[in-house]
N, C-alpha and C positions, 0 to 999 in steps of 0.2 A: 707460954707454949707456942710453938710455931704453927701458923695456920695450915690446915690441910686443904689442898686445892681439889675441887671437883673437876676431873679431867674432861667431862662432857662440857662443862662451862668454859674451860680453857679452849677446847676445840671450837666452841661456838664463837668465842672472841676472835680466833684466827680466821674463821669463815667470814665474820663481819668485816674484818680488815681487808682480807684478800678479795672479797666480792664487792666491798664498798656499799653494802646495803643490808639492813636487817631482813628485808623481804627475801632477797636472793639467798641469804644465809639460811633462812628457814626452809626454803625450797630445797637447797642442797642437802640439808640434814633431815628432810622429810618430817618437818614439824611446823609449828605456827610462829608467826612473828612475835606474838605475845610470849610464847615459851622462850624464844631466843632472847628477848628483852629481859625476862626474869632471870635467865641464866647469867647474863652479863651483870645485872645488878647484884646478884648474889656473889659473883666473883669480885666485883669492885668492893662490896661490903667486907668480904674476907680479906682483901688486900689492904683496904683502908685508903684507897685513892681511885679517882676516875681514870678509866682506860681510854674512853673515846668521848669526844665532844659531839653531841647530836645536833644536827641542823635539819631544816625541812628538806634540803636538797642532797646532802651528802653526809658521810661519816668521816670525822677527822680524828686521828690519834692525838691524845694528850701527850705531853712531854714524857710523863711517867709511863704512859701506854706504849710509846715507841721503845722505851727501854725494856719493858716487860715482854714485848712481842718476840724479841729474839729468844728470851728465856722460855717463853711459851712454846715456841717451835721446837726448841731443844728437848723440852719435856715430852712433847708428843712423839718426837722421833725415838726417844728412849722407850716410851710406852709401846710403840709399834714394833721395835726390835724385840722387846720382851715377849710380845704376843707371837711374833714369828718364831722365836726360840721354843715357845710352848707348842707351837704348831707341829714341830718335828715329832712330838709324841702325842699328838692329839687323838681323841677318841675316834674309834672306827665303827661304822655301821654297815654290815654286809647284808644286802637285800637281794633275794631272788625274785624275779618277776616272770610269770608264764608268758611264752611267746604269743599266746592267744589273748593276753591281757595288756601287754606293753604296746599300745597303739601309737599313732602319730603325735599324741600329746605328751609323750614321754619327756622330751626336752623341757617342756613347760613345768612338768611335775618335778624334775630334777632342779630346775631353777627355783621353784618354790621352797624346796628343802634347803637349798644353799642359802637363800635369802633368810630363812628362819634361823639357820646356824651355820655360818660360813666356816667355822673352825672345826666342824665335824667332818671327818674323812668318810666319804660315802663310796661304797663299792656296790655296783649293781651287776647281777648276773642274769642273763636271759636264757631260758631253757624250757623244757616240758614240765608240766605240773608234777608228774611222777618223779622225775629226776631231782627237781628242786626240793620236793618234800623229803626225799631221802637225804639230801645234803643238809636240810634243816634238822632232821632227826639225828644226824651225825654231828650236829653243832658246828657245821662249817658255815652256816648262814644264821644271822640273828633274826631274820624275818623273811617270810615269803608271801607273795601275793599270787594266788593260783586259782584255777578253776576247781570246782568240786571234784574230789577224787574218790573213786570207789573204795569202800572200806574205812573211810574216815568221817567222823562226825564232829571233829573239833574245828576251831577257827572262827573268826569274826566275819560275818557276812558284810561286805562293803557295798555290793550292788548285785542286781539281777539283770542279765542282758539277754535279749532275744536274738537268736541266731536265724539266719536265712540262707537260701541257696542263691548265690550271686553269679552273674556272668557279665561279660562285656556287651555293650549294645550292638556290636558287630557280629557276635557269635550266633550261629544258627545250628540247631540240632539236626543231624542227618537222620532221616527216616530209616527205621529198621536197625539202627546201630545202638549198642549199649551207651548209656549216659557217660560221657567223658568227665571224669572227676579229677580235680587237682587237690592234693592233700599234703599235710605235713608228714615227715618221716615218723616212723614208730620210735618210741612210744608216744602216742598222742590220744588223749581221751576223746577229743572232738572227732578225730578221724575214726576211732572205733565206734563212736555213737552214730555218726553219719552212715557208715557202712552197715551197721546193724539195722537202722531204720529203713534203708533202701532195700535190704534183703527181706525184711518183714513185709514191706509193701510190694514185694515181687517186682522191683524195678531193676532191669538189667543194667549193670554199670561196670566201668573199668577205669582203673587209674591211668591217667595220661601224663601226670606230672607229680613228682614227689619233691617237695621243697625242704630246705634246711631251716626255714623260718617263715613266719606268716608273710613277711614282705615279699618273699620269692613266690609264694602261692598267689598273692594278690597280683603280682606281675604277670604270672601265667594266665590268670583269669582275664586281666585286661588285655593280654596279648591274643585272646580269643581261643585258648586251648580247650576250655570247657567250663564247668561250674565248680564251685567250692562252697562248703559250709563255713560261714564266717559271720562275725558280728558286724553290723553296719559301720560301726566306729572305725573298723580297720580299712575300709575301702575308700577310694577316691570318689569325688563327685562323678556321676555318669554311670557307675556300676548299677546293674539292674537286678532286682529280686525276681527270680524266675520260677520259684517253687510252685506257686499256684498255676501258672500258665502251663508248666510241664507235668502237673499232677504229681509232684514229689511230696513225700511225707513231711508234715510239719516238724520243725525243729523246736525243741523246748527252750525256755529261758534257762540259762545256766548261771549259777551264782559265782561271784568272785569273792574269795575268802582271804583274810589276812591271818597268817599264823606267826606269832611273835613271842619271843622270850623277854622283850624289853618291857619292864613293868613301870619304870619311872625314869626321870632324868632326861638328858639330852637325846638319847636314842629314841625314847618314847615320844618326846616332843616332835622330833623329825618325822616319825612314823605317823603321828596324828596329823601333821601338816600334809604328808603325802596322801593319807587316806581321804582327808577332806577335799583335796584337789582332785583326786581320782573320782570321788563321788560326784563332784561338780561337773567333771568332763562327761561322765556317763549320763547324768541328768540332762546336760545340754544336748547330747546326741539324741536322747529319747524325745526331747521337746521338738527337735527338728524333723523327726520322722512323721 
């Protein structure tokens, strides 16, 4: 029977040769030197001959190893082409993330998911919680990460975030004028909640800026247009929490929930990675406050 080759071991052999070191090969493959040595030994045992001569200072190909190296590279190229062909029909995961949830750490979260499964086609849509939940219910999205939405009690709670009233250090409230507020466009649950609390506290207020996304609202706040109800995680360093100073009503902690139809497999694994990374980001923000 022809020997079956372990592609991971073949790849380790190529790394050893190209990098000239077991240590550097281990670093490149994100493993240990002992693991690389074991892979090579198993490959040599499978082939029935030594591939490299080990010395204290360098790694040298054996005569048979030099012949096998060319075949090993051809084998890995064929393997890469096969994976690329499969990638054309790779599995897709469509995720909706609320604009009030998708903070500055979003690139790092996407990177974590890609590192966990680089062959999974990830589609991310940013929008309001209400709109995204409707898309989820219409099965246009596989999962959504949103703020708590009125009338729904389903979803897995990922985190609870405290909201506050934030302004630029340069902003000053003008005596006798309504509180200038920057908000997201409707529909937005946070916008509705903030307005309701201001009204109940008899705080005169007026909208001075309506943004199409949290990033634009943050920009308006830092430009000194007024205040906004936001989670601290969304704001750059230097933004000030001004609620207590201005006598504004306390904003509650608002939960972040995951709604998903992915029960198992690659989609669920990716969502588990995303959820863990998001929880870590929120805990890190809370620890800094």
